[in-house]
Residue frames relative to the residue before (quaternion, step in Angstrom):
aa qw qx qy qz dx dy dz
M 1.0000 0.0000 0.0000 0.0000 0.00 0.00 0.00
T 0.4196 -0.7139 0.5023 0.2490 3.58 -0.86 0.95
G 0.6514 -0.5039 0.3870 0.4146 3.54 -1.31 0.28
Y 0.6187 0.5447 -0.3404 0.4523 3.58 1.06 -0.74
A 0.6683 0.4990 -0.3029 0.4611 3.58 0.91 -0.92
R 0.6345 0.5152 -0.3349 0.4688 3.59 1.01 -0.75
A 0.6490 0.5184 -0.3199 0.4557 3.59 1.00 -0.82
V 0.6427 0.5015 -0.3256 0.4790 3.60 0.98 -0.79
G 0.6336 0.5326 -0.3269 0.4561 3.57 1.01 -0.80
A 0.6404 0.5143 -0.3231 0.4701 3.58 1.03 -0.78
S 0.6382 0.5163 -0.3282 0.4673 3.60 1.02 -0.78
L 0.6390 0.5256 -0.3322 0.4530 3.58 0.94 -0.83
R 0.6648 0.4923 -0.3107 0.4681 3.59 0.95 -0.85
T 0.6663 0.5077 -0.3051 0.4530 3.59 1.00 -0.79
Y 0.7874 0.3827 -0.1839 0.4469 3.56 0.66 -1.14
Y 0.7208 0.3282 -0.2429 0.5601 3.57 1.29 -0.18
A 0.2098 0.8007 -0.5288 0.1880 3.57 1.12 0.67
P 0.6138 -0.5642 0.3932 0.3878 3.61 -1.06 0.66
G 0.8015 0.2771 -0.2329 0.4761 3.55 -0.96 0.94
R 0.5801 0.6176 -0.3846 0.3661 3.60 1.15 -0.42
A 0.5918 0.5910 -0.3743 0.4005 3.60 1.03 -0.70
A 0.6620 0.5099 -0.3120 0.4522 3.58 0.91 -0.87
V 0.6338 0.5256 -0.3265 0.4641 3.60 1.06 -0.76
L 0.6569 0.5053 -0.3059 0.4685 3.58 0.93 -0.90
D 0.6769 0.5058 -0.3049 0.4393 3.57 0.84 -0.96
A 0.6525 0.5124 -0.3210 0.4568 3.59 0.94 -0.83
F 0.6661 0.4985 -0.3015 0.4656 3.58 1.02 -0.76
Y 0.7626 0.4107 -0.2242 0.4467 3.60 0.69 -1.06
A 0.4845 0.6629 -0.4401 0.3636 3.60 1.23 -0.15
R 0.5832 0.5699 -0.3811 0.4357 3.62 1.17 -0.35
F 0.7414 0.4056 -0.2095 0.4919 3.58 1.22 -0.49
L 0.8209 0.1951 -0.0425 0.5350 3.58 1.04 -0.75
G 0.0081 0.7770 -0.6294 0.0071 3.50 -1.25 0.63
A 0.7677 -0.3543 0.2570 0.4681 3.55 -1.32 -0.06
G 0.8170 0.2547 -0.2073 0.4740 3.55 -0.94 0.96
D 0.5383 0.6092 -0.4115 0.4120 3.61 1.25 -0.13
L 0.3260 -0.7085 0.5880 0.2144 3.54 -1.37 0.19
A 0.0743 -0.7894 0.6091 0.0171 3.56 -0.97 0.93
F 0.2191 -0.7191 0.6402 0.1585 3.54 -1.22 0.65
D 0.1318 -0.7748 0.6167 0.0454 3.57 -0.86 1.05
V 0.0559 -0.8378 0.5425 -0.0260 3.57 0.01 1.34
G 0.7567 0.1314 -0.1747 0.6161 3.53 -0.27 1.33
T 0.0186 0.8841 -0.4659 0.0310 3.53 0.81 1.12
H 0.1626 -0.8082 0.5387 0.1736 3.59 1.13 -0.73
V 0.8042 -0.2333 0.1569 0.5236 3.65 -0.55 -1.04
G 0.6028 -0.6707 0.3152 0.2957 3.57 1.23 0.41
D 0.3322 0.7646 -0.5081 0.2165 3.61 1.11 0.34
R 0.6543 0.4854 -0.3215 0.4826 3.59 1.03 -0.73
S 0.6267 0.5287 -0.3419 0.4591 3.60 0.95 -0.81
A 0.6417 0.5241 -0.3270 0.4545 3.57 0.98 -0.83
S 0.6388 0.5116 -0.3259 0.4732 3.58 1.03 -0.76
F 0.6502 0.5190 -0.3222 0.4518 3.58 0.90 -0.91
R 0.6539 0.5014 -0.3140 0.4717 3.59 1.01 -0.78
R 0.6395 0.5181 -0.3397 0.4552 3.61 0.94 -0.76
L 0.6618 0.4920 -0.2953 0.4825 3.58 1.16 -0.60
G 0.5852 -0.6227 0.3485 0.3851 3.59 1.27 -0.06
A 0.5230 0.6365 -0.4128 0.3885 3.58 1.29 0.13
R 0.4364 -0.6227 0.5717 0.3081 3.53 -1.25 0.52
V 0.1905 -0.8024 0.5611 0.0716 3.57 -1.06 0.72
V 0.1091 -0.7085 0.6919 0.0859 3.51 -1.15 0.83
A 0.1003 -0.8355 0.5400 -0.0167 3.55 -0.44 1.29
L 0.1561 -0.7848 0.5951 0.0742 3.58 -0.84 1.01
E 0.1601 0.7617 -0.6115 0.1422 3.55 -0.69 1.15
P 0.2255 -0.8400 0.4815 0.1084 3.59 -0.30 1.23
Q 0.5858 0.5752 -0.3924 0.4147 3.62 1.17 -0.33
P 0.4619 -0.7342 0.4124 0.2785 3.63 -0.45 1.15
R 0.6956 0.4687 -0.3025 0.4527 3.60 0.87 -0.83
L 0.6318 0.4920 -0.3404 0.4928 3.57 1.09 -0.58
A 0.6064 0.5455 -0.3554 0.4565 3.60 1.06 -0.69
R 0.6372 0.5127 -0.3305 0.4710 3.59 1.00 -0.76
A 0.6416 0.5181 -0.3268 0.4617 3.58 0.98 -0.80
L 0.6521 0.5130 -0.3148 0.4610 3.59 0.99 -0.81
R 0.6169 0.5350 -0.3556 0.4547 3.60 1.00 -0.70
L 0.6566 0.4869 -0.3098 0.4856 3.58 1.07 -0.69
L 0.6709 0.5147 -0.3074 0.4365 3.58 0.89 -0.93
F 0.7934 0.2763 -0.1270 0.5273 3.60 1.00 -0.84
R 0.2617 0.7912 -0.5179 0.1929 3.61 1.17 0.43
G 0.8138 0.2373 -0.2004 0.4911 3.54 -0.95 0.93
D 0.5823 0.5740 -0.3759 0.4360 3.60 1.27 0.01
A 0.2731 -0.8038 0.5110 0.1348 3.58 -0.25 1.27
G 0.6506 0.5272 -0.3147 0.4468 3.60 1.22 -0.34
F 0.6597 0.4562 -0.2879 0.5233 3.56 1.33 0.04
T 0.0433 -0.7911 0.6099 -0.0163 3.56 -0.73 1.14
L 0.2000 -0.7937 0.5671 0.0914 3.56 -0.70 1.11
V 0.0920 -0.7590 0.6436 0.0348 3.55 -0.97 0.97
P 0.2105 -0.8191 0.5214 0.1137 3.63 -0.28 1.20
A 0.4826 0.6536 -0.4174 0.4070 3.57 0.63 1.17
L 0.5109 -0.5730 0.5356 0.3518 3.48 -1.43 0.16
C 0.2697 -0.7105 0.6153 0.2092 3.54 -1.34 0.26
G 0.0838 0.8256 -0.5494 0.0981 3.57 -0.83 0.97
A 0.7576 -0.3928 0.2807 0.4392 3.53 -1.30 -0.35
Q 0.7953 0.0083 0.0114 0.6061 3.57 1.15 -0.58
P 0.5920 -0.5843 0.4061 0.3784 3.60 -1.11 0.56
G 0.3696 0.7171 -0.5429 0.2333 3.55 -1.18 0.56
E 0.5342 -0.5765 0.4817 0.3875 3.53 -0.91 -0.99
A 0.0172 -0.7887 0.6144 -0.0068 3.57 -1.13 0.67
V 0.4885 -0.6412 0.5071 0.3051 3.54 -1.29 0.36
L 0.1851 -0.7586 0.6181 0.0909 3.56 -0.88 1.01
R 0.2373 -0.7664 0.5841 0.1228 3.57 -0.74 1.10
L 0.2301 -0.8051 0.5417 0.0740 3.54 -0.74 1.15
N 0.1802 -0.7145 0.6660 0.1165 3.51 -1.20 0.74
T 0.2431 -0.8402 0.4616 0.1479 3.57 0.07 1.27
A 0.6560 0.4851 -0.3184 0.4827 3.60 1.19 -0.37
N 0.7855 0.1440 -0.0605 0.5989 3.57 1.24 -0.40
P 0.1417 -0.8507 0.5002 0.0776 3.63 0.40 1.20
T 0.5027 0.6684 -0.4165 0.3565 3.59 1.21 -0.35
V 0.7833 0.3439 -0.1718 0.4885 3.60 1.03 -0.71
A 0.2192 0.7390 -0.5884 0.2440 3.60 1.00 0.74
T 0.0032 0.8307 -0.5531 0.0636 3.58 -0.95 0.83
A 0.3284 -0.7027 0.5912 0.2211 3.52 -1.29 0.47
S 0.6039 0.5686 -0.3336 0.4479 3.58 1.30 0.13
E 0.3215 -0.7386 0.5644 0.1802 3.57 -0.58 1.16
A 0.6084 0.5625 -0.3529 0.4345 3.59 1.09 -0.66
F 0.6102 0.5430 -0.3475 0.4604 3.61 1.08 -0.67
I 0.6585 0.5017 -0.3080 0.4688 3.58 0.92 -0.89
A 0.6497 0.5127 -0.3135 0.4656 3.57 0.99 -0.84
A 0.6571 0.5108 -0.3112 0.4588 3.59 1.00 -0.80
A 0.6665 0.5049 -0.3018 0.4579 3.59 1.05 -0.70
D 0.5682 0.6248 -0.3760 0.3812 3.57 1.15 -0.62
G 0.8482 0.0971 -0.1103 0.5088 3.56 -0.56 1.20
A 0.5144 0.6508 -0.4210 0.3669 3.60 1.25 -0.08
A 0.5458 -0.6130 0.4622 0.3358 3.57 -1.03 0.79
G 0.7799 0.2912 -0.2473 0.4958 3.54 -0.91 0.97
W 0.7086 0.4059 -0.2449 0.5226 3.58 1.28 -0.24
E 0.3112 0.7745 -0.4993 0.2326 3.57 1.23 0.28
G 0.8237 0.2777 -0.1994 0.4524 3.54 -1.05 0.79
Q 0.5145 0.6274 -0.4398 0.3850 3.59 1.22 -0.06
R 0.0089 -0.8037 0.5930 -0.0480 3.56 -0.81 1.07
W 0.2101 -0.7358 0.6322 0.1217 3.53 -0.91 0.98
D 0.0235 -0.8889 0.4489 -0.0881 3.49 0.15 1.43
A 0.7588 0.2195 -0.1734 0.5883 3.59 1.24 0.22
E 0.0766 -0.7940 0.6002 0.0588 3.55 -1.21 0.35
I 0.0671 -0.7748 0.6280 0.0288 3.53 -1.24 0.62
A 0.4297 -0.6569 0.5478 0.2893 3.56 -1.19 0.53
R 0.0333 -0.8057 0.5911 -0.0167 3.55 -0.89 0.94
P 0.5272 -0.6090 0.4756 0.3534 3.60 -1.13 0.56
V 0.2350 -0.7553 0.5991 0.1239 3.54 -1.24 0.60
T 0.0639 -0.7551 0.6510 0.0437 3.54 -1.04 0.88
T 0.3780 -0.7113 0.5353 0.2542 3.60 -1.24 -0.07
L 0.6307 -0.5162 0.4104 0.4090 3.56 -1.25 0.32
D 0.6345 0.5246 -0.3354 0.4579 3.59 1.00 -0.74
A 0.6578 0.5004 -0.3145 0.4669 3.59 0.94 -0.84
L 0.6422 0.5146 -0.3229 0.4674 3.58 0.99 -0.78
A 0.6509 0.5147 -0.3153 0.4605 3.58 1.01 -0.82
L 0.6294 0.5256 -0.3370 0.4626 3.59 1.03 -0.71
Q 0.7140 0.4576 -0.2541 0.4650 3.56 1.00 -0.82
H 0.8229 0.2725 -0.0983 0.4889 3.57 0.85 -0.98
G 0.5938 -0.5348 0.3818 0.4643 3.60 1.22 -0.42
L 0.5846 -0.5744 0.4367 0.3709 3.56 -1.24 0.45
P 0.3508 -0.7608 0.4993 0.2208 3.61 -0.64 1.02
A 0.4807 -0.6260 0.5265 0.3159 3.51 -1.31 0.39
F 0.7975 0.0542 0.0077 0.6008 3.58 1.15 -0.68
V 0.1040 -0.7711 0.6268 0.0411 3.54 -1.12 0.81
K 0.1346 -0.7643 0.6263 0.0742 3.56 -0.91 0.96
V 0.0702 -0.8041 0.5904 -0.0002 3.59 -0.75 1.07
D 0.1409 0.7630 -0.6125 0.1511 3.57 -0.68 1.17
V 0.2454 0.8206 -0.4578 0.2384 3.55 0.27 1.31
E 0.5106 -0.7139 0.4027 0.2596 3.60 1.08 0.72
G 0.8415 -0.2416 0.0847 0.4758 3.54 0.37 1.27
F 0.6311 0.5231 -0.3273 0.4701 3.59 1.30 -0.05
E 0.3342 0.8024 -0.4534 0.1972 3.57 1.30 0.16
T 0.6482 0.5174 -0.3456 0.4389 3.61 0.92 -0.79
A 0.6227 0.5331 -0.3453 0.4569 3.59 1.00 -0.75
V 0.6365 0.5265 -0.3275 0.4587 3.59 0.97 -0.85
L 0.7214 0.4562 -0.2597 0.4517 3.59 0.79 -1.01
R 0.5937 0.5542 -0.3745 0.4474 3.60 1.15 -0.41
G 0.6627 0.4825 -0.3019 0.4867 3.57 1.25 -0.29
L 0.6171 0.5247 -0.3296 0.4850 3.58 1.30 0.36
T 0.0176 -0.8116 0.5839 -0.0063 3.59 -0.77 1.03
R 0.7122 0.3445 -0.2361 0.5643 3.61 1.24 -0.29
P 0.2882 -0.8130 0.4727 0.1802 3.61 -0.20 1.19
P 0.3721 -0.6699 0.5862 0.2628 3.59 -0.98 0.78
R 0.6549 -0.5334 0.3353 0.4173 3.56 -1.16 0.31
A 0.7958 -0.0182 -0.0094 0.6052 3.62 1.21 -0.37
L 0.0405 0.7819 -0.6221 0.0102 3.54 -1.25 0.46
S 0.1872 -0.7545 0.6105 0.1515 3.53 -1.35 0.16
F 0.0432 -0.7681 0.6348 0.0722 3.53 -1.27 0.44
E 0.4666 -0.6702 0.5028 0.2835 3.54 -1.12 0.71
F 0.0912 -0.7575 0.6411 0.0830 3.55 -1.23 0.58
T 0.1641 -0.7574 0.6193 0.1262 3.56 -1.29 0.38
T 0.5225 -0.6422 0.4593 0.3219 3.55 -1.18 0.52
I 0.5953 0.5288 -0.3923 0.4605 3.63 1.20 -0.01
Q 0.7756 0.2045 -0.1372 0.5812 3.61 1.26 -0.18
R 0.0130 0.8418 -0.5386 0.0353 3.57 0.67 1.06
G 0.5965 0.5851 -0.3573 0.4172 3.57 1.13 -0.61
V 0.5902 0.5557 -0.3677 0.4557 3.59 1.11 -0.60
A 0.6462 0.5108 -0.3175 0.4699 3.58 0.94 -0.85
A 0.6457 0.5203 -0.3242 0.4553 3.59 0.96 -0.84
E 0.6473 0.5048 -0.3169 0.4752 3.60 1.01 -0.79
C 0.6312 0.5322 -0.3307 0.4571 3.58 0.97 -0.80
L 0.6597 0.5122 -0.3097 0.4544 3.57 0.95 -0.86
V 0.6139 0.5270 -0.3440 0.4765 3.60 1.05 -0.68
L 0.6585 0.5105 -0.3069 0.4600 3.58 0.93 -0.90
L 0.6846 0.4823 -0.2884 0.4643 3.57 0.93 -0.88
D 0.6029 0.5389 -0.3531 0.4706 3.58 1.07 -0.67
A 0.6571 0.5098 -0.3056 0.4635 3.59 1.00 -0.82
L 0.6596 0.4947 -0.3039 0.4774 3.59 1.18 -0.52
G 0.6408 -0.5666 0.3106 0.4145 3.58 1.28 -0.09
Y 0.4927 0.6437 -0.4493 0.3756 3.59 1.22 0.13
R 0.0873 -0.8124 0.5764 0.0152 3.56 -0.88 0.98
A 0.7270 0.3856 -0.2141 0.5263 3.60 1.26 -0.29
F 0.0178 0.8066 -0.5855 0.0789 3.55 -0.83 1.08
N 0.0392 0.7417 -0.6688 -0.0304 3.52 -1.31 0.45
A 0.2216 -0.7944 0.5549 0.1092 3.60 -1.21 0.15
C 0.1982 -0.7240 0.6445 0.1458 3.51 -1.36 0.42
L 0.3405 -0.7328 0.5515 0.2072 3.58 -1.03 0.75
G 0.8428 0.1063 -0.0992 0.5183 3.56 -1.07 0.79
E 0.7258 -0.3636 0.3118 0.4938 3.53 -0.97 -0.91
G 0.4140 0.7020 -0.4771 0.3290 3.57 1.23 0.27
M 0.2521 -0.7806 0.5577 0.1267 3.56 -0.87 0.94
E 0.4991 0.5965 -0.4621 0.4261 3.54 0.77 1.13
F 0.4592 -0.6924 0.4796 0.2821 3.57 -0.84 0.94
A 0.4502 -0.7125 0.4854 0.2325 3.53 -1.04 0.89
H 0.7492 0.3554 -0.1864 0.5269 3.59 1.19 -0.52
A 0.5175 -0.6784 0.4371 0.2845 3.55 -0.96 0.90
A 0.7694 0.0755 -0.0467 0.6325 3.57 1.29 -0.37
P 0.6261 -0.5395 0.3855 0.4102 3.60 -1.15 0.44
I 0.1749 -0.7676 0.6090 0.0964 3.55 -1.19 0.66
G 0.5915 -0.5948 0.4187 0.3480 3.58 -1.28 0.25
A 0.7209 -0.4565 0.3093 0.4199 3.54 -1.33 0.23
Q 0.6786 0.4865 -0.3068 0.4568 3.61 0.86 -0.90
A 0.6491 0.5073 -0.3189 0.4686 3.58 0.99 -0.78
M 0.6372 0.5158 -0.3289 0.4687 3.59 1.03 -0.73
A 0.6386 0.5164 -0.3293 0.4660 3.60 0.97 -0.81
A 0.6584 0.5054 -0.3064 0.4660 3.58 0.98 -0.83
W 0.6332 0.5290 -0.3276 0.4602 3.60 1.02 -0.78
I 0.6615 0.4857 -0.3094 0.4805 3.59 0.92 -0.87
A 0.6397 0.5377 -0.3255 0.4424 3.60 0.97 -0.83
A 0.7201 0.4529 -0.2416 0.4668 3.59 1.07 -0.72
L 0.4787 0.6794 -0.4447 0.3340 3.61 1.20 -0.17
P 0.4933 -0.6210 0.4973 0.3517 3.60 -1.08 0.56
H 0.6432 -0.5340 0.3768 0.3988 3.57 -1.15 0.59
E 0.6511 0.5641 -0.3106 0.4016 3.56 1.01 -0.88
A 0.5054 0.6366 -0.4355 0.3868 3.62 1.19 -0.25
N 0.2504 -0.8564 0.4167 0.1738 3.53 1.33 -0.52
S 0.7842 -0.2583 0.2272 0.5165 3.59 0.43 -1.14
G 0.0763 0.7726 -0.6295 0.0311 3.49 -1.37 0.18
D 0.4116 -0.6842 0.5376 0.2710 3.54 -1.29 -0.25
V 0.2595 -0.7282 0.6167 0.1486 3.54 -1.04 0.90
Y 0.1699 -0.7726 0.6071 0.0750 3.55 -1.00 0.92
A 0.0792 -0.7769 0.6242 0.0234 3.55 -0.99 0.90
A 0.0174 0.8020 -0.5961 0.0335 3.58 -1.01 0.78
L 0.4974 -0.6474 0.4933 0.3002 3.53 -1.14 0.69
A 0.7230 0.3154 -0.1947 0.5830 3.57 1.23 -0.58
P 0.4004 -0.7675 0.4384 0.2416 3.64 -0.28 1.20
E 0.6040 0.6001 -0.3733 0.3684 3.60 1.00 -0.65
R 0.5791 0.5843 -0.3781 0.4246 3.60 1.17 -0.38
L 0.7236 0.4468 -0.2266 0.4749 3.58 1.21 -0.44
R 0.4885 0.6360 -0.4530 0.3894 3.55 1.19 0.43
P 0.5531 -0.6269 0.4280 0.3433 3.62 -0.95 0.82
């Protein structure tokens, strides 16, 4: 078994751990229901897509890593409600270079700035982006034209989040994007973009915990300040934005 295959196996064990499906479903039920459409941008091993499908939503999943795309085809084989798009998502259609970390496929990225930020950062020791491939790029707007306007969009693309959001002009009713403490400025830029799209309510979860950090939704500037004040060891989390603030209450 290759190192890449072992790493994918570890992700499958982590993200499909017993009891985790129920936690994901209870959390995402505030955003999705039967007949809705979700975009899963940066699908990895598909745990979020699987939750969205259990909730009755159709899923368009973007995963640019060829071997992970093959795994997703196996995991969701025969599921007509799951559409796989083996591409990156960005600000405009075209092509981009995806940098691969073969020992840790979770952190593949199209952002050179992300790799630079990880270099020498505490907690990121030993991470190596040791291969690269050219991949097609689509946009959230192009996906919406083809598949319909989603009710929810999940974005987890390792420092490429601003590029993804720049390709969005019609806001879904809710979305999330990952942030890291090695690139807090990326999160701040994302919040500016989302504010310009009309989002006024935000909340966040730290790490893989599916619990909101704030007792009530907060504004974009307050969210940026909260992320700026986090200790480095917080590492990562997800910001959630919604047009209806009640979706972001614990």
